[in-house]
Backbone as a printed PyTorch tensor [residue, N CA C, xyz], in Angstrom:
tensor([[[ 0.8410, -1.1770,  0.0000],
         [ 0.0000,  0.0000,  0.0000],
         [ 0.8890,  1.2440,  0.0000]],

        [[ 0.6410,  2.1280, -0.9050],
         [ 1.3940,  3.3670, -1.0310],
         [ 0.5850,  4.5020, -0.4140]],

        [[ 1.2270,  5.2470,  0.4800],
         [ 0.5440,  6.3500,  1.1590],
         [ 0.9040,  7.6690,  0.4930]],

        [[-0.0660,  8.5580,  0.4310],
         [ 0.2170,  9.9170, -0.0370],
         [ 0.9590, 10.6530,  1.0770]],

        [[ 1.4660, 11.8230,  0.7860],
         [ 2.1880, 12.6040,  1.7880],
         [ 1.3690, 12.8510,  3.0340]],

        [[ 0.1120, 13.2620,  2.8410],
         [-0.7590, 13.5580,  3.9910],
         [-1.0860, 12.2880,  4.7650]],

        [[-1.3270, 11.2010,  4.0770],
         [-1.6250,  9.9330,  4.7510],
         [-0.4270,  9.4720,  5.5750]],

        [[ 0.7650,  9.6660,  5.0410],
         [ 1.9800,  9.2950,  5.7620],
         [ 2.1220, 10.1150,  7.0410]],

        [[ 1.8650, 11.4110,  6.9520],
         [ 1.9290, 12.2770,  8.1380],
         [ 0.9300, 11.7940,  9.1900]],

        [[-0.2790, 11.4600,  8.7640],
         [-1.3060, 10.9580,  9.6880],
         [-0.8740,  9.6360, 10.3230]],

        [[-0.2760,  8.7710,  9.5280],
         [ 0.1870,  7.4640, 10.0140],
         [ 1.2680,  7.6500, 11.0900]],

        [[ 2.2580,  8.4870, 10.7990],
         [ 3.3470,  8.7200, 11.7490],
         [ 2.8150,  9.3850, 13.0150]],

        [[ 1.9180, 10.3390, 12.8680],
         [ 1.3110, 10.9970, 14.0280],
         [ 0.5910,  9.9710, 14.9010]],

        [[-0.1250,  9.0620, 14.2750],
         [-0.8180,  8.0070, 15.0130],
         [ 0.1520,  7.1030, 15.7530]],

        [[ 1.2740,  6.7730, 15.1100],
         [ 2.2920,  5.9450, 15.7700],
         [ 2.8320,  6.6610, 17.0120]],

        [[ 3.1330,  7.9420, 16.8570],
         [ 3.6740,  8.7110, 17.9790],
         [ 2.6780,  8.7680, 19.1410]],

        [[ 1.4080,  8.9780, 18.8420],
         [ 0.3780,  9.0380, 19.8910],
         [ 0.2520,  7.7010, 20.6000]],

        [[ 0.2710,  6.6150, 19.8430],
         [ 0.1630,  5.2860, 20.4430],
         [ 1.3550,  4.9900, 21.3410]],

        [[ 2.5580,  5.2960, 20.8720],
         [ 3.7570,  5.0660, 21.6760],
         [ 3.7040,  5.8950, 22.9530]],

        [[ 3.2980,  7.1510, 22.8590],
         [ 3.1900,  8.0120, 24.0430],
         [ 2.1820,  7.4410, 25.0410]],

        [[ 1.0750,  6.9380, 24.5480],
         [ 0.0620,  6.3420, 25.4470],
         [ 0.6010,  5.0790, 26.1110]],

        [[ 1.3320,  4.2660, 25.3640],
         [ 1.9160,  3.0470, 25.9360],
         [ 2.9610,  3.4030, 27.0010]],

        [[ 3.7820,  4.3940, 26.7090],
         [ 4.7820,  4.8320, 27.6840],
         [ 4.1070,  5.3370, 28.9560]],

        [[ 3.0570,  6.1310, 28.8090],
         [ 2.3340,  6.6680, 29.9680],
         [ 1.7010,  5.5540, 30.7860]],

        [[ 1.1660,  4.5600, 30.1260],
         [ 0.5490,  3.4430, 30.8470],
         [ 1.5880,  2.6630, 31.6370]],

        [[ 2.7520,  2.4750, 31.0450],
         [ 3.7840,  1.6740, 31.6980],
         [ 4.5450,  2.4470, 32.7710]],

        [[ 4.8720,  3.7200, 32.5000],
         [ 5.7530,  4.4690, 33.3850],
         [ 5.0900,  5.6380, 34.0980]],

        [[ 3.8170,  5.8960, 33.8220],
         [ 3.1470,  7.0380, 34.4220],
         [ 3.1760,  8.2180, 33.4690]],

        [[ 2.5170,  9.3040, 33.8540],
         [ 2.4080, 10.4660, 32.9640],
         [ 3.7820, 10.9720, 32.5110]],

        [[ 3.8690, 11.3270, 31.2390],
         [ 5.1030, 11.8690, 30.6870],
         [ 5.1550, 13.3770, 30.9190]],

        [[ 6.3470, 13.8590, 31.1840],
         [ 6.5320, 15.2980, 31.3160],
         [ 6.4230, 15.9380, 29.9300]],

        [[ 6.3160, 17.2430, 29.8970],
         [ 6.2820, 17.9650, 28.6250],
         [ 7.5420, 17.6510, 27.8230]],

        [[ 8.6940, 17.6330, 28.4840],
         [ 9.9600, 17.3530, 27.7990],
         [ 9.9440, 15.9500, 27.1770]],

        [[ 9.4280, 14.9760, 27.9180],
         [ 9.3660, 13.6050, 27.4030],
         [ 8.3830, 13.5110, 26.2290]],

        [[ 7.2580, 14.2110, 26.3410],
         [ 6.3020, 14.2240, 25.2260],
         [ 6.9320, 14.8230, 23.9750]],

        [[ 7.7140, 15.8830, 24.1590],
         [ 8.3810, 16.5160, 23.0220],
         [ 9.4100, 15.5820, 22.4000]],

        [[10.1200, 14.8200, 23.2350],
         [11.0950, 13.8610, 22.6980],
         [10.4000, 12.8380, 21.8070]],

        [[ 9.2490, 12.3340, 22.2440],
         [ 8.5070, 11.3710, 21.4300],
         [ 8.0090, 12.0460, 20.1540]],

        [[ 7.5310, 13.2720, 20.2710],
         [ 7.0280, 14.0050, 19.1130],
         [ 8.1020, 14.1860, 18.0460]],

        [[ 9.3340, 14.3860, 18.4600],
         [10.4180, 14.6330, 17.5090],
         [11.3750, 13.4550, 17.3640]],

        [[10.9590, 12.2860, 17.8880],
         [11.7790, 11.0770, 17.7430],
         [11.9480, 10.7970, 16.2490]],

        [[13.1460, 10.4170, 15.8120],
         [13.3470, 10.1610, 14.3790],
         [12.3540,  9.1240, 13.8380]],

        [[11.7000,  9.4610, 12.7510],
         [10.6660,  8.5970, 12.1740],
         [11.1890,  7.1860, 11.9420]],

        [[12.4160,  7.0980, 11.4360],
         [12.9670,  5.7840, 11.1100],
         [13.2580,  4.9270, 12.3430]],

        [[13.1600,  5.5170, 13.5460],
         [13.4190,  4.7690, 14.7760],
         [12.1760,  4.5620, 15.6410]],

        [[11.0080,  4.9730, 15.1530],
         [ 9.7810,  4.8170, 15.9480],
         [ 9.4610,  3.3530, 16.2310]],

        [[ 9.5930,  2.5050, 15.2250],
         [ 9.2880,  1.0860, 15.4310],
         [10.2370,  0.4810, 16.4570]],

        [[11.4970,  0.8500, 16.3910],
         [12.4920,  0.3810, 17.3580],
         [12.0920,  0.8000, 18.7790]],

        [[11.6520,  2.0440, 18.9470],
         [11.2000,  2.5340, 20.2430],
         [ 9.9790,  1.7520, 20.7160]],

        [[ 9.0550,  1.4930, 19.8090],
         [ 7.8270,  0.7680, 20.1660],
         [ 8.1400, -0.6220, 20.7150]],

        [[ 9.1090, -1.3090, 20.1190],
         [ 9.4810, -2.6380, 20.6050],
         [10.3210, -2.5500, 21.8780]],

        [[11.2180, -1.5720, 21.9570],
         [12.0920, -1.4440, 23.1260],
         [11.2970, -1.1480, 24.3890]],

        [[10.2130, -0.4090, 24.2670],
         [ 9.4480, -0.0570, 25.4630],
         [ 8.8040, -1.2760, 26.1110]],

        [[ 8.6410, -2.3450, 25.3540],
         [ 8.0450, -3.5570, 25.9240],
         [ 8.9110, -4.1630, 27.0240]],

        [[10.2290, -4.0890, 26.8620],
         [11.1430, -4.7030, 27.8280],
         [11.8210, -3.6910, 28.7470]],

        [[11.7000, -2.4250, 28.4670],
         [12.3960, -1.3920, 29.2430],
         [11.8950, -1.3510, 30.6840]],

        [[12.8330, -1.1020, 31.5840],
         [12.4990, -0.9870, 33.0030],
         [12.3490,  0.4820, 33.4170]],

        [[12.8240,  1.3790, 32.5560],
         [12.7300,  2.8020, 32.8790],
         [12.7450,  3.6270, 31.6000]],

        [[12.3170,  4.8670, 31.7270],
         [12.3770,  5.7880, 30.5980],
         [13.8210,  6.1170, 30.2520]],

        [[14.7050,  6.0690, 31.2440],
         [16.1210,  6.3190, 30.9860],
         [16.6860,  5.3100, 29.9920]],

        [[16.2960,  4.0600, 30.1230],
         [16.7590,  3.0120, 29.2030],
         [16.4090,  3.3390, 27.7520]],

        [[15.3290,  4.0650, 27.5680],
         [14.8510,  4.3930, 26.2280],
         [15.3910,  5.7260, 25.7160]],

        [[16.1370,  6.4130, 26.5560],
         [16.6240,  7.7340, 26.1740],
         [15.5960,  8.8220, 26.3980]],

        [[14.6170,  8.5290, 27.2550],
         [13.5370,  9.4790, 27.5140],
         [13.5120,  9.9660, 28.9570]],

        [[14.6070,  9.7440, 29.6810],
         [14.6640, 10.1930, 31.0660],
         [14.6830, 11.7020, 31.1530]],

        [[14.4320, 12.2050, 32.3250],
         [14.4500, 13.6500, 32.5550],
         [15.8870, 14.1320, 32.5640]],

        [[16.1400, 15.2940, 31.9990],
         [17.4940, 15.8560, 32.0690],
         [17.8330, 16.2390, 33.5050]],

        [[19.1100, 16.1960, 33.8180],
         [19.5430, 16.5870, 35.1540],
         [19.2500, 18.0660, 35.3540]],

        [[18.8010, 18.4430, 36.5360],
         [18.5110, 19.8590, 36.7780],
         [19.7870, 20.6960, 36.7050]],

        [[19.6390, 21.8770, 36.1950],
         [20.7540, 22.8240, 36.1110],
         [20.6130, 23.7870, 37.2780]],

        [[21.6640, 23.9100, 38.0530],
         [21.6560, 24.8190, 39.1910],
         [22.3750, 26.1000, 38.7910]],

        [[21.6670, 27.1960, 38.8950],
         [22.2370, 28.4920, 38.5450],
         [22.5670, 29.2260, 39.8370]],

        [[23.8350, 29.6540, 39.9200],
         [24.2830, 30.3970, 41.0890],
         [24.8860, 31.7080, 40.5990]],

        [[24.3060, 32.8040, 41.0310],
         [24.7960, 34.1260, 40.6370],
         [24.9310, 34.2900, 39.1350]],

        [[23.9690, 33.7610, 38.3900],
         [23.9520, 33.9570, 36.9430],
         [24.8460, 33.0180, 36.1610]],

        [[25.5190, 32.0640, 36.8240],
         [26.3460, 31.0900, 36.1030],
         [25.8970, 29.6870, 36.4790]],

        [[26.1750, 28.7740, 35.5670],
         [25.7950, 27.3720, 35.8330],
         [26.8800, 26.6700, 36.6060]]])
């Protein structure tokens, strides 16, 4: 089956939404940063992410962990 450009965009968007829902079910609500990572995850790696989440023990294992907090002291990091 050959998809048109718009159909492909819809298909990829659906994949991203499904993966985000699966991640939320397994690990709890995703932060805005984690949602953005899924939104911009490379298209060619979405299927890999979908399978990896089945065995992952944490979001960190998937590359979706929270970034370390940055402490600013007197205007410098």
